All heavy atoms as a GROMACS GRO file, in nm:
protein
  601
    1MET      N    1  16.946  22.456   0.996
    1MET     CA    2  16.872  22.580   1.014
    1MET      C    3  16.887  22.621   1.160
    1MET      O    4  16.867  22.542   1.250
    1MET     CB    5  16.725  22.555   0.977
    1MET     CG    6  16.641  22.680   0.972
    1MET     SD    7  16.470  22.651   0.921
    1MET     CE    8  16.484  22.665   0.746
    2ASN      N    9  16.923  22.746   1.181
    2ASN     CA   10  16.943  22.792   1.319
    2ASN      C   11  16.810  22.830   1.385
    2ASN      O   12  16.706  22.834   1.322
    2ASN     CB   13  17.044  22.907   1.323
    2ASN     CG   14  16.996  23.029   1.249
    2ASN    OD1   15  16.877  23.059   1.245
    2ASN    ND2   16  17.088  23.102   1.189
    3ALA      N   17  16.817  22.859   1.515
    3ALA     CA   18  16.696  22.887   1.594
    3ALA      C   19  16.622  23.011   1.546
    3ALA      O   20  16.498  23.012   1.542
    3ALA     CB   21  16.732  22.901   1.741
    4VAL      N   22  16.696  23.113   1.506
    4VAL     CA   23  16.631  23.236   1.459
    4VAL      C   24  16.553  23.208   1.331
    4VAL      O   25  16.437  23.251   1.316
    4VAL     CB   26  16.737  23.348   1.436
    4VAL    CG1   27  16.674  23.469   1.371
    4VAL    CG2   28  16.803  23.385   1.568
    5SER      N   29  16.613  23.134   1.240
    5SER     CA   30  16.545  23.099   1.115
    5SER      C   31  16.421  23.015   1.142
    5SER      O   32  16.317  23.035   1.079
    5SER     CB   33  16.639  23.023   1.022
    5SER     OG   34  16.748  23.104   0.985
    6MET      N   35  16.435  22.922   1.235
    6MET     CA   36  16.321  22.836   1.269
    6MET      C   37  16.207  22.920   1.329
    6MET      O   38  16.090  22.900   1.295
    6MET     CB   39  16.363  22.728   1.369
    6MET     CG   40  16.464  22.631   1.314
    6MET     SD   41  16.391  22.508   1.209
    6MET     CE   42  16.321  22.401   1.327
    7ASN      N   43  16.241  23.014   1.416
    7ASN     CA   44  16.139  23.101   1.476
    7ASN      C   45  16.072  23.189   1.370
    7ASN      O   46  15.951  23.208   1.373
    7ASN     CB   47  16.199  23.188   1.586
    7ASN     CG   48  16.226  23.110   1.712
    7ASN    OD1   49  16.160  23.010   1.740
    7ASN    ND2   50  16.324  23.153   1.788
    8ASN      N   51  16.151  23.241   1.277
    8ASN     CA   52  16.095  23.322   1.169
    8ASN      C   53  16.002  23.239   1.081
    8ASN      O   54  15.894  23.285   1.042
    8ASN     CB   55  16.206  23.384   1.084
    8ASN     CG   56  16.278  23.494   1.155
    8ASN    OD1   57  16.228  23.553   1.249
    8ASN    ND2   58  16.400  23.523   1.110
    9LEU      N   59  16.043  23.117   1.051
    9LEU     CA   60  15.958  23.028   0.972
    9LEU      C   61  15.828  22.998   1.047
    9LEU      O   62  15.720  23.001   0.988
    9LEU     CB   63  16.033  22.899   0.939
    9LEU     CG   64  15.955  22.793   0.863
    9LEU    CD1   65  15.905  22.848   0.729
    9LEU    CD2   66  16.041  22.669   0.842
   10TRP      N   67  15.838  22.970   1.175
   10TRP     CA   68  15.720  22.940   1.256
   10TRP      C   69  15.625  23.060   1.259
   10TRP      O   70  15.504  23.045   1.242
   10TRP     CB   71  15.760  22.899   1.396
   10TRP     CG   72  15.642  22.867   1.484
   10TRP    CD1   73  15.602  22.931   1.595
   10TRP    CD2   74  15.548  22.761   1.464
   10TRP    NE1   75  15.489  22.874   1.647
   10TRP    CE2   76  15.453  22.769   1.567
   10TRP    CE3   77  15.533  22.662   1.368
   10TRP    CZ2   78  15.346  22.681   1.578
   10TRP    CZ3   79  15.426  22.574   1.379
   10TRP    CH2   80  15.335  22.584   1.483
   11SER      N   81  15.678  23.179   1.275
   11SER     CA   82  15.596  23.300   1.275
   11SER      C   83  15.526  23.318   1.140
   11SER      O   84  15.407  23.353   1.135
   11SER     CB   85  15.681  23.424   1.304
   11SER     OG   86  15.734  23.417   1.432
   12TYR      N   87  15.599  23.293   1.034
   12TYR     CA   88  15.540  23.303   0.900
   12TYR      C   89  15.426  23.204   0.883
   12TYR      O   90  15.318  23.238   0.836
   12TYR     CB   91  15.648  23.280   0.794
   12TYR     CG   92  15.592  23.269   0.655
   12TYR    CD1   93  15.550  23.384   0.586
   12TYR    CD2   94  15.580  23.146   0.592
   12TYR    CE1   95  15.497  23.375   0.458
   12TYR    CE2   96  15.526  23.136   0.465
   12TYR     CZ   97  15.486  23.251   0.398
   12TYR     OH   98  15.432  23.241   0.273
   13LEU      N   99  15.451  23.079   0.923
   13LEU     CA  100  15.348  22.976   0.909
   13LEU      C  101  15.224  23.008   0.992
   13LEU      O  102  15.111  22.984   0.948
   13LEU     CB  103  15.404  22.839   0.947
   13LEU     CG  104  15.510  22.782   0.854
   13LEU    CD1  105  15.570  22.656   0.912
   13LEU    CD2  106  15.454  22.758   0.715
   14GLN      N  107  15.244  23.062   1.111
   14GLN     CA  108  15.131  23.097   1.195
   14GLN      C  109  15.049  23.210   1.134
   14GLN      O  110  14.929  23.219   1.156
   14GLN     CB  111  15.178  23.139   1.335
   14GLN     CG  112  15.223  23.022   1.420
   14GLN     CD  113  15.272  23.068   1.555
   14GLN    OE1  114  15.347  23.165   1.565
   14GLN    NE2  115  15.230  22.996   1.659
   15GLY      N  116  15.113  23.296   1.058
   15GLY     CA  117  15.044  23.409   0.997
   15GLY      C  118  14.963  23.374   0.874
   15GLY      O  119  14.884  23.455   0.825
   16LEU      N  120  14.980  23.253   0.822
   16LEU     CA  121  14.906  23.212   0.703
   16LEU      C  122  14.762  23.177   0.740
   16LEU      O  123  14.735  23.118   0.843
   16LEU     CB  124  14.972  23.090   0.638
   16LEU     CG  125  15.113  23.108   0.584
   16LEU    CD1  126  15.167  22.975   0.536
   16LEU    CD2  127  15.114  23.210   0.472
   17SER      N  128  14.670  23.215   0.654
   17SER     CA  129  14.530  23.173   0.676
   17SER      C  130  14.505  23.051   0.588
   17SER      O  131  14.481  23.061   0.469
   17SER     CB  132  14.434  23.287   0.641
   17SER     OG  133  14.453  23.328   0.508
   18LEU      N  134  14.517  22.934   0.653
   18LEU     CA  135  14.505  22.808   0.581
   18LEU      C  136  14.375  22.737   0.614
   18LEU      O  137  14.329  22.742   0.727
   18LEU     CB  138  14.624  22.717   0.617
   18LEU     CG  139  14.763  22.770   0.587
   18LEU    CD1  140  14.868  22.676   0.645
   18LEU    CD2  141  14.784  22.788   0.439
   19THR      N  142  14.324  22.668   0.515
   19THR     CA  143  14.206  22.585   0.539
   19THR      C  144  14.251  22.461   0.616
   19THR      O  145  14.372  22.433   0.627
   19THR     CB  146  14.142  22.541   0.406
   19THR    OG1  147  14.236  22.458   0.336
   19THR    CG2  148  14.102  22.660   0.321
   20ALA      N  149  14.156  22.386   0.667
   20ALA     CA  150  14.189  22.265   0.742
   20ALA      C  151  14.266  22.167   0.654
   20ALA      O  152  14.364  22.106   0.699
   20ALA     CB  153  14.063  22.200   0.796
   21SER      N  154  14.226  22.153   0.529
   21SER     CA  155  14.296  22.059   0.441
   21SER      C  156  14.436  22.109   0.409
   21SER      O  157  14.529  22.029   0.397
   21SER     CB  158  14.217  22.034   0.312
   21SER     OG  159  14.205  22.154   0.238
   22ASN      N  160  14.453  22.241   0.395
   22ASN     CA  161  14.587  22.296   0.372
   22ASN      C  162  14.677  22.275   0.494
   22ASN      O  163  14.795  22.245   0.480
   22ASN     CB  164  14.581  22.445   0.338
   22ASN     CG  165  14.528  22.470   0.200
   22ASN    OD1  166  14.524  22.382   0.116
   22ASN    ND2  167  14.483  22.592   0.178
   23ARG      N  168  14.621  22.292   0.614
   23ARG     CA  169  14.699  22.270   0.736
   23ARG      C  170  14.742  22.124   0.746
   23ARG      O  171  14.856  22.093   0.782
   23ARG     CB  172  14.619  22.310   0.860
   23ARG     CG  173  14.613  22.460   0.882
   23ARG     CD  174  14.563  22.496   1.022
   23ARG     NE  175  14.434  22.440   1.055
   23ARG     CZ  176  14.316  22.499   1.028
   23ARG    NH1  177  14.314  22.617   0.970
   23ARG    NH2  178  14.203  22.442   1.061
   24LYS      N  179  14.650  22.034   0.711
   24LYS     CA  180  14.682  21.891   0.716
   24LYS      C  181  14.793  21.859   0.616
   24LYS      O  182  14.888  21.789   0.649
   24LYS     CB  183  14.557  21.807   0.685
   24LYS     CG  184  14.582  21.660   0.690
   24LYS     CD  185  14.458  21.580   0.659
   24LYS     CE  186  14.491  21.433   0.660
   24LYS     NZ  187  14.384  21.350   0.613
   25TRP      N  188  14.782  21.913   0.493
   25TRP     CA  189  14.883  21.890   0.390
   25TRP      C  190  15.019  21.941   0.438
   25TRP      O  191  15.120  21.873   0.426
   25TRP     CB  192  14.842  21.959   0.260
   25TRP     CG  193  14.944  21.946   0.152
   25TRP    CD1  194  14.954  21.846   0.061
   25TRP    CD2  195  15.052  22.037   0.125
   25TRP    NE1  196  15.062  21.869  -0.021
   25TRP    CE2  197  15.124  21.984   0.016
   25TRP    CE3  198  15.096  22.156   0.182
   25TRP    CZ2  199  15.235  22.047  -0.038
   25TRP    CZ3  200  15.208  22.218   0.130
   25TRP    CH2  201  15.276  22.164   0.021
   26LEU      N  202  15.022  22.063   0.492
   26LEU     CA  203  15.146  22.123   0.539
   26LEU      C  204  15.207  22.040   0.652
   26LEU      O  205  15.328  22.014   0.653
   26LEU     CB  206  15.121  22.266   0.585
   26LEU     CG  207  15.242  22.343   0.638
   26LEU    CD1  208  15.352  22.351   0.534
   26LEU    CD2  209  15.200  22.482   0.683
   27ALA      N  210  15.125  21.996   0.744
   27ALA     CA  211  15.174  21.914   0.856
   27ALA      C  212  15.236  21.785   0.805
   27ALA      O  213  15.343  21.743   0.851
   27ALA     CB  214  15.061  21.885   0.953
   28GLU      N  215  15.173  21.722   0.706
   28GLU     CA  216  15.227  21.598   0.651
   28GLU      C  217  15.361  21.624   0.582
   28GLU      O  218  15.454  21.544   0.593
   28GLU     CB  219  15.128  21.537   0.553
   28GLU     CG  220  15.005  21.478   0.622
   28GLU     CD  221  14.896  21.436   0.525
   28GLU    OE1  222  14.909  21.460   0.402
   28GLU    OE2  223  14.795  21.381   0.572
   29LYS      N  224  15.370  21.735   0.510
   29LYS     CA  225  15.495  21.767   0.441
   29LYS      C  226  15.607  21.799   0.540
   29LYS      O  227  15.723  21.765   0.516
   29LYS     CB  228  15.476  21.886   0.346
   29LYS     CG  229  15.388  21.857   0.228
   29LYS     CD  230  15.447  21.749   0.141
   29LYS     CE  231  15.358  21.717   0.024
   29LYS     NZ  232  15.406  21.605  -0.054
   30LEU      N  233  15.574  21.863   0.651
   30LEU     CA  234  15.676  21.900   0.748
   30LEU      C  235  15.734  21.778   0.820
   30LEU      O  236  15.851  21.780   0.861
   30LEU     CB  237  15.619  21.999   0.851
   30LEU     CG  238  15.593  22.139   0.798
   30LEU    CD1  239  15.520  22.223   0.903
   30LEU    CD2  240  15.723  22.207   0.758
   31ILE      N  241  15.656  21.672   0.836
   31ILE     CA  242  15.707  21.554   0.904
   31ILE      C  243  15.757  21.447   0.807
   31ILE      O  244  15.811  21.347   0.848
   31ILE     CB  245  15.603  21.493   1.000
   31ILE    CG1  246  15.479  21.448   0.925
   31ILE    CG2  247  15.570  21.589   1.111
   31ILE    CD1  248  15.381  21.370   1.008
   32GLU      N  249  15.741  21.471   0.678
   32GLU     CA  250  15.781  21.375   0.576
   32GLU      C  251  15.934  21.364   0.570
   32GLU      O  252  16.005  21.463   0.577
   32GLU     CB  253  15.728  21.424   0.440
   32GLU     CG  254  15.742  21.328   0.327
   32GLU     CD  255  15.675  21.384   0.203
   32GLU    OE1  256  15.743  21.456   0.129
   32GLU    OE2  257  15.556  21.357   0.183
   33THR      N  258  15.983  21.242   0.558
   33THR     CA  259  16.125  21.218   0.544
   33THR      C  260  16.157  21.201   0.396
   33THR      O  261  16.102  21.113   0.332
   33THR     CB  262  16.168  21.090   0.619
   33THR    OG1  263  16.130  21.103   0.756
   33THR    CG2  264  16.317  21.068   0.609
   34PRO      N  265  16.245  21.284   0.343
   34PRO     CA  266  16.279  21.273   0.201
   34PRO      C  267  16.374  21.157   0.175
   34PRO      O  268  16.493  21.175   0.154
   34PRO     CB  269  16.344  21.408   0.170
   34PRO     CG  270  16.404  21.449   0.299
   34PRO     CD  271  16.313  21.395   0.406
   35GLU      N  272  16.322  21.036   0.177
   35GLU     CA  273  16.405  20.917   0.164
   35GLU      C  274  16.479  20.911   0.032
   35GLU      O  275  16.590  20.860   0.025
   35GLU     CB  276  16.319  20.792   0.182
   35GLU     CG  277  16.263  20.778   0.322
   35GLU     CD  278  16.172  20.659   0.335
   35GLU    OE1  279  16.181  20.569   0.251
   35GLU    OE2  280  16.092  20.658   0.430
   36LYS      N  281  16.418  20.961  -0.074
   36LYS     CA  282  16.482  20.951  -0.205
   36LYS      C  283  16.607  21.036  -0.214
   36LYS      O  284  16.692  21.011  -0.297
   36LYS     CB  285  16.383  20.990  -0.314
   36LYS     CG  286  16.336  21.133  -0.306
   36LYS     CD  287  16.235  21.165  -0.412
   36LYS     CE  288  16.184  21.307  -0.392
   36LYS     NZ  289  16.069  21.336  -0.468
   37ASP      N  290  16.622  21.137  -0.129
   37ASP     CA  291  16.738  21.225  -0.134
   37ASP      C  292  16.854  21.174  -0.049
   37ASP      O  293  16.962  21.228  -0.055
   37ASP     CB  294  16.701  21.366  -0.087
   37ASP     CG  295  16.601  21.433  -0.180
   37ASP    OD1  296  16.595  21.396  -0.298
   37ASP    OD2  297  16.531  21.524  -0.133
   38ILE      N  298  16.830  21.071   0.029
   38ILE     CA  299  16.932  21.020   0.119
   38ILE      C  300  17.003  20.902   0.053
   38ILE      O  301  16.941  20.804   0.016
   38ILE     CB  302  16.872  20.977   0.254
   38ILE    CG1  303  16.805  21.096   0.322
   38ILE    CG2  304  16.979  20.915   0.343
   38ILE    CD1  305  16.727  21.061   0.446
   39MET      N  306  17.133  20.917   0.036
   39MET     CA  307  17.212  20.810  -0.025
   39MET      C  308  17.262  20.716   0.083
   39MET      O  309  17.302  20.760   0.192
   39MET     CB  310  17.331  20.870  -0.100
   39MET     CG  311  17.293  20.953  -0.220
   39MET     SD  312  17.437  21.031  -0.298
   39MET     CE  313  17.522  20.888  -0.361
   40SER      N  314  17.264  20.589   0.050
   40SER     CA  315  17.319  20.491   0.144
   40SER      C  316  17.471  20.495   0.138
   40SER      O  317  17.531  20.549   0.044
   40SER     CB  318  17.270  20.350   0.107
   40SER     OG  319  17.329  20.309  -0.015
   41ASP      N  320  17.534  20.436   0.238
   41ASP     CA  321  17.680  20.429   0.239
   41ASP      C  322  17.731  20.357   0.115
   41ASP      O  323  17.833  20.395   0.057
   41ASP     CB  324  17.730  20.358   0.365
   41ASP     CG  325  17.707  20.439   0.491
   41ASP    OD1  326  17.681  20.561   0.479
   41ASP    OD2  327  17.716  20.382   0.600
   42LYS      N  328  17.659  20.252   0.076
   42LYS     CA  329  17.699  20.175  -0.042
   42LYS      C  330  17.693  20.260  -0.168
   42LYS      O  331  17.784  20.256  -0.252
   42LYS     CB  332  17.609  20.052  -0.057
   42LYS     CG  333  17.648  19.962  -0.171
   42LYS     CD  334  17.558  19.840  -0.180
   42LYS     CE  335  17.597  19.755  -0.300
   42LYS     NZ  336  17.512  19.639  -0.315
   43GLU      N  337  17.586  20.340  -0.184
   43GLU     CA  338  17.572  20.427  -0.301
   43GLU      C  339  17.683  20.531  -0.305
   43GLU      O  340  17.739  20.560  -0.412
   43GLU     CB  341  17.437  20.497  -0.301
   43GLU     CG  342  17.319  20.405  -0.328
   43GLU     CD  343  17.185  20.475  -0.309
   43GLU    OE1  344  17.172  20.551  -0.211
   43GLU    OE2  345  17.097  20.453  -0.392
   44ILE      N  346  17.718  20.586  -0.191
   44ILE     CA  347  17.826  20.684  -0.184
   44ILE      C  348  17.959  20.619  -0.221
   44ILE      O  349  18.036  20.672  -0.302
   44ILE     CB  350  17.834  20.748  -0.043
   44ILE    CG1  351  17.709  20.831  -0.016
   44ILE    CG2  352  17.960  20.832  -0.028
   44ILE    CD1  353  17.694  20.876   0.127
   45SER      N  354  17.984  20.502  -0.167
   45SER     CA  355  18.107  20.430  -0.196
   45SER      C  356  18.118  20.397  -0.345
   45SER      O  357  18.223  20.415  -0.406
   45SER     CB  358  18.114  20.303  -0.113
   45SER     OG  359  18.228  20.228  -0.146
   46GLU      N  360  18.008  20.348  -0.404
   46GLU     CA  361  18.008  20.314  -0.546
   46GLU      C  362  18.030  20.438  -0.632
   46GLU      O  363  18.103  20.433  -0.732
   46GLU     CB  364  17.877  20.246  -0.585
   46GLU     CG  365  17.864  20.107  -0.528
   46GLU     CD  366  17.724  20.048  -0.547
   46GLU    OE1  367  17.631  20.120  -0.591
   46GLU    OE2  368  17.708  19.929  -0.517
   47GLY      N  369  17.969  20.550  -0.594
   47GLY     CA  370  17.986  20.674  -0.669
   47GLY      C  371  18.129  20.724  -0.664
   47GLY      O  372  18.185  20.767  -0.766
   48LEU      N  373  18.190  20.717  -0.546
   48LEU     CA  374  18.330  20.759  -0.533
   48LEU      C  375  18.423  20.667  -0.611
   48LEU      O  376  18.517  20.714  -0.676
   48LEU     CB  377  18.371  20.763  -0.386
   48LEU     CG  378  18.313  20.878  -0.304
   48LEU    CD1  379  18.343  20.860  -0.156
   48LEU    CD2  380  18.367  21.011  -0.354
   49THR      N  381  18.397  20.537  -0.605
   49THR     CA  382  18.478  20.443  -0.681
   49THR      C  383  18.472  20.474  -0.830
   49THR      O  384  18.575  20.479  -0.897
   49THR     CB  385  18.431  20.298  -0.654
   49THR    OG1  386  18.443  20.271  -0.514
   49THR    CG2  387  18.513  20.198  -0.734
   50GLU      N  388  18.353  20.497  -0.881
   50GLU     CA  389  18.336  20.530  -1.023
   50GLU      C  390  18.406  20.661  -1.057
   50GLU      O  391  18.472  20.674  -1.161
   50GLU     CB  392  18.188  20.539  -1.058
   50GLU     CG  393  18.161  20.576  -1.203
   50GLU     CD  394  18.210  20.475  -1.303
   50GLU    OE1  395  18.227  20.357  -1.268
   50GLU    OE2  396  18.234  20.515  -1.420
   51ALA      N  397  18.396  20.759  -0.970
   51ALA     CA  398  18.462  20.888  -0.993
   51ALA      C  399  18.614  20.872  -1.001
   51ALA      O  400  18.678  20.931  -1.088
   51ALA     CB  401  18.424  20.988  -0.884
   52PHE      N  402  18.671  20.792  -0.911
   52PHE     CA  403  18.815  20.772  -0.913
   52PHE      C  404  18.860  20.693  -1.035
   52PHE      O  405  18.967  20.719  -1.091
   52PHE     CB  406  18.863  20.706  -0.783
   52PHE     CG  407  18.864  20.800  -0.666
   52PHE    CD1  408  18.788  20.773  -0.553
   52PHE    CD2  409  18.937  20.918  -0.669
   52PHE    CE1  410  18.788  20.860  -0.444
   52PHE    CE2  411  18.939  21.006  -0.562
   52PHE     CZ  412  18.863  20.977  -0.449
   53VAL      N  413  18.778  20.597  -1.078
   53VAL     CA  414  18.810  20.523  -1.200
   53VAL      C  415  18.812  20.618  -1.319
   53VAL      O  416  18.904  20.616  -1.402
   53VAL     CB  417  18.707  20.409  -1.224
   53VAL    CG1  418  18.718  20.353  -1.364
   53VAL    CG2  419  18.727  20.299  -1.121
   54GLN      N  420  18.712  20.706  -1.328
   54GLN     CA  421  18.706  20.801  -1.437
   54GLN      C  422  18.823  20.899  -1.431
   54GLN      O  423  18.879  20.936  -1.534
   54GLN     CB  424  18.574  20.876  -1.436
   54GLN     CG  425  18.456  20.788  -1.473
   54GLN     CD  426  18.324  20.862  -1.466
   54GLN    OE1  427  18.319  20.982  -1.444
   54GLN    NE2  428  18.215  20.789  -1.485
   55LEU      N  429  18.862  20.940  -1.312
   55LEU     CA  430  18.976  21.030  -1.296
   55LEU      C  431  19.104  20.965  -1.345
   55LEU      O  432  19.184  21.028  -1.415
   55LEU     CB  433  18.990  21.072  -1.150
   55LEU     CG  434  19.103  21.169  -1.118
   55LEU    CD1  435  19.088  21.300  -1.195
   55LEU    CD2  436  19.108  21.196  -0.968
   56GLU      N  437  19.123  20.840  -1.313
   56GLU     CA  438  19.240  20.767  -1.360
   56GLU      C  439  19.238  20.756  -1.512
   56GLU      O  440  19.342  20.766  -1.578
   56GLU     CB  441  19.249  20.628  -1.296
   56GLU     CG  442  19.284  20.631  -1.148
   56GLU     CD  443  19.416  20.700  -1.119
   56GLU    OE1  444  19.513  20.678  -1.194
   56GLU    OE2  445  19.422  20.777  -1.022
   57GLU      N  446  19.119  20.736  -1.572
   57GLU     CA  447  19.108  20.729  -1.718
   57GLU      C  448  19.145  20.863  -1.782
   57GLU      O  449  19.211  20.867  -1.886
   57GLU     CB  450  18.966  20.689  -1.759
   57GLU     CG  451  18.931  20.546  -1.725
   57GLU     CD  452  18.784  20.514  -1.748
   57GLU    OE1  453  18.706  20.605  -1.783
   57GLU    OE2  454  18.747  20.397  -1.732
   58VAL      N  455  19.106  20.972  -1.719
   58VAL     CA  456  19.142  21.105  -1.769
   58VAL      C  457  19.292  21.123  -1.763
   58VAL      O  458  19.355  21.169  -1.860
   58VAL     CB  459  19.070  21.216  -1.689
   58VAL    CG1  460  19.127  21.353  -1.723
   58VAL    CG2  461  18.921  21.213  -1.715
   59LYS      N  462  19.352  21.084  -1.651
   59LYS     CA  463  19.498  21.098  -1.637
   59LYS      C  464  19.572  21.012  -1.739
   59LYS      O  465  19.678  21.052  -1.789
   59LYS     CB  466  19.540  21.059  -1.495
   59LYS     CG  467  19.501  21.159  -1.389
   59LYS     CD  468  19.547  21.112  -1.252
   59LYS     CE  469  19.508  21.210  -1.144
   59LYS     NZ  470  19.549  21.160  -1.010
   60ALA      N  471  19.517  20.894  -1.770
   60ALA     CA  472  19.581  20.804  -1.865
   60ALA      C  473  19.553  20.845  -2.009
   60ALA      O  474  19.613  20.791  -2.102
   60ALA     CB  475  19.532  20.661  -1.842
   61GLY      N  476  19.463  20.939  -2.029
   61GLY     CA  477  19.431  20.985  -2.164
   61GLY      C  478  19.331  20.897  -2.237
   61GLY      O  479  19.313  20.910  -2.358
   62THR      N  480  19.263  20.807  -2.166
   62THR     CA  481  19.165  20.719  -2.230
   62THR      C  482  19.022  20.770  -2.216
   62THR      O  483  18.930  20.708  -2.268
   62THR     CB  484  19.172  20.576  -2.170
   62THR    OG1  485  19.149  20.584  -2.029
   62THR    CG2  486  19.308  20.514  -2.195
   63ARG      N  487  19.004  20.882  -2.148
   63ARG     CA  488  18.870  20.941  -2.133
   63ARG      C  489  18.880  21.088  -2.170
   63ARG      O  490  18.967  21.160  -2.124
   63ARG     CB  491  18.820  20.927  -1.990
   63ARG     CG  492  18.685  20.995  -1.966
   63ARG     CD  493  18.634  20.973  -1.825
   63ARG     NE  494  18.578  20.842  -1.807
   63ARG     CZ  495  18.450  20.811  -1.832
   63ARG    NH1  496  18.368  20.902  -1.876
   63ARG    NH2  497  18.407  20.689  -1.812
   64GLN      N  498  18.788  21.131  -2.255
   64GLN     CA  499  18.782  21.271  -2.297
   64GLN      C  500  18.700  21.352  -2.196
   64GLN      O  501  18.603  21.302  -2.140
   64GLN     CB  502  18.718  21.282  -2.435
   64GLN     CG  503  18.800  21.219  -2.545
   64GLN     CD  504  18.931  21.290  -2.567
   64GLN    OE1  505  18.936  21.412  -2.564
   64GLN    NE2  506  19.038  21.214  -2.585
   65THR      N  507  18.740  21.476  -2.177
   65THR     CA  508  18.666  21.565  -2.089
   65THR      C  509  18.628  21.691  -2.166
   65THR      O  510  18.673  21.712  -2.278
   65THR     CB  511  18.750  21.606  -1.967
   65THR    OG1  512  18.867  21.673  -2.012
   65THR    CG2  513  18.788  21.486  -1.883
   66ARG      N  514  18.542  21.771  -2.104
   66ARG     CA  515  18.503  21.899  -2.163
   66ARG      C  516  18.550  22.011  -2.074
   66ARG      O  517  18.574  21.992  -1.955
   66ARG     CB  518  18.350  21.906  -2.177
   66ARG     CG  519  18.296  21.805  -2.274
   66ARG     CD  520  18.150  21.829  -2.300
   66ARG     NE  521  18.071  21.789  -2.183
   66ARG     CZ  522  17.942  21.815  -2.169
   66ARG    NH1  523  17.878  21.881  -2.262
   66ARG    NH2  524  17.877  21.776  -2.063
   67LYS      N  525  18.560  22.128  -2.130
   67LYS     CA  526  18.597  22.245  -2.052
   67LYS      C  527  18.482  22.284  -1.961
   67LYS      O  528  18.365  22.260  -1.992
   67LYS     CB  529  18.632  22.362  -2.144
   67LYS     CG  530  18.756  22.338  -2.226
   67LYS     CD  531  18.787  22.458  -2.312
   67LYS     CE  532  18.913  22.433  -2.392
   67LYS     NZ  533  18.950  22.549  -2.472
   68ALA      N  534  18.514  22.345  -1.850
   68ALA     CA  535  18.413  22.388  -1.753
   68ALA      C  536  18.315  22.486  -1.817
   68ALA      O  537  18.195  22.483  -1.786
   68ALA     CB  538  18.479  22.450  -1.631
   69GLU      N  539  18.363  22.571  -1.905
   69GLU     CA  540  18.276  22.669  -1.972
   69GLU      C  541  18.166  22.599  -2.051
   69GLU      O  542  18.051  22.642  -2.053
   69GLU     CB  543  18.356  22.761  -2.064
   69GLU     CG  544  18.448  22.856  -1.991
   69GLU     CD  545  18.582  22.793  -1.955
   69GLU    OE1  546  18.612  22.681  -2.002
   69GLU    OE2  547  18.655  22.857  -1.876
   70GLU      N  548  18.201  22.489  -2.117
   70GLU     CA  549  18.102  22.413  -2.195
   70GLU      C  550  17.993  22.358  -2.103
   70GLU      O  551  17.874  22.360  -2.138
   70GLU     CB  552  18.169  22.299  -2.270
   70GLU     CG  553  18.262  22.343  -2.382
   70GLU     CD  554  18.332  22.224  -2.447
   70GLU    OE1  555  18.279  22.112  -2.441
   70GLU    OE2  556  18.440  22.247  -2.505
   71LEU      N  557  18.034  22.310  -1.987
   71LEU     CA  558  17.936  22.257  -1.892
   71LEU      C  559  17.844  22.367  -1.842
   71LEU      O  560  17.724  22.347  -1.825
   71LEU     CB  561  18.007  22.188  -1.776
   71LEU     CG  562  18.086  22.063  -1.812
   71LEU    CD1  563  18.167  22.017  -1.691
   71LEU    CD2  564  17.996  21.952  -1.860
   72LEU      N  565  17.902  22.484  -1.816
   72LEU     CA  566  17.821  22.596  -1.767
   72LEU      C  567  17.720  22.641  -1.872
   72LEU      O  568  17.606  22.674  -1.839
   72LEU     CB  569  17.910  22.713  -1.727
   72LEU     CG  570  17.990  22.691  -1.598
   72LEU    CD1  571  18.087  22.807  -1.578
   72LEU    CD2  572  17.898  22.678  -1.479
   73TYR      N  573  17.760  22.643  -1.997
   73TYR     CA  574  17.668  22.684  -2.104
   73TYR      C  575  17.552  22.584  -2.118
   73TYR      O  576  17.443  22.618  -2.158
   73TYR     CB  577  17.740  22.699  -2.237
   73TYR     CG  578  17.832  22.819  -2.243
   73TYR    CD1  579  17.963  22.806  -2.282
   73TYR    CD2  580  17.786  22.946  -2.206
   73TYR    CE1  581  18.048  22.915  -2.287
   73TYR    CE2  582  17.870  23.056  -2.211
   73TYR     CZ  583  18.000  23.041  -2.251
   73TYR     OH  584  18.083  23.149  -2.254
   74GLU      N  585  17.578  22.459  -2.080
   74GLU     CA  586  17.475  22.357  -2.087
   74GLU      C  587  17.364  22.382  -1.986
   74GLU      O  588  17.249  22.346  -2.005
   74GLU     CB  589  17.539  22.220  -2.059
   74GLU     CG  590  17.480  22.108  -2.138
   74GLU     CD  591  17.558  21.981  -2.116
   74GLU    OE1  592  17.525  21.908  -2.020
   74GLU    OE2  593  17.652  21.955  -2.193
   75LEU      N  594  17.400  22.445  -1.875
   75LEU     CA  595  17.303  22.474  -1.770
   75LEU      C  596  17.214  22.586  -1.817
   75LEU      O  597  17.103  22.601  -1.789
   75LEU     CB  598  17.371  22.513  -1.640
   75LEU     CG  599  17.457  22.404  -1.576
   75LEU    CD1  600  17.529  22.459  -1.455
   75LEU    CD2  601  17.375  22.284  -1.536
   0.00000   0.00000   0.00000
């Protein structure tokens, strides 16, 4: 996030009329570290390894795939 966006966000937050408990909640959320969203190096490596194994299976004809359109319709 660039400085202008940060300043705009700060101005917006200052303009809110929050109760003390709402301010406390917001402050806790702003300093919270989203640990569950951060992948370790090992998780990334394992994911890439699995992806390459699956890619080789597709190339060898031992794994079936779907068309991109089918995946989009699923969303």
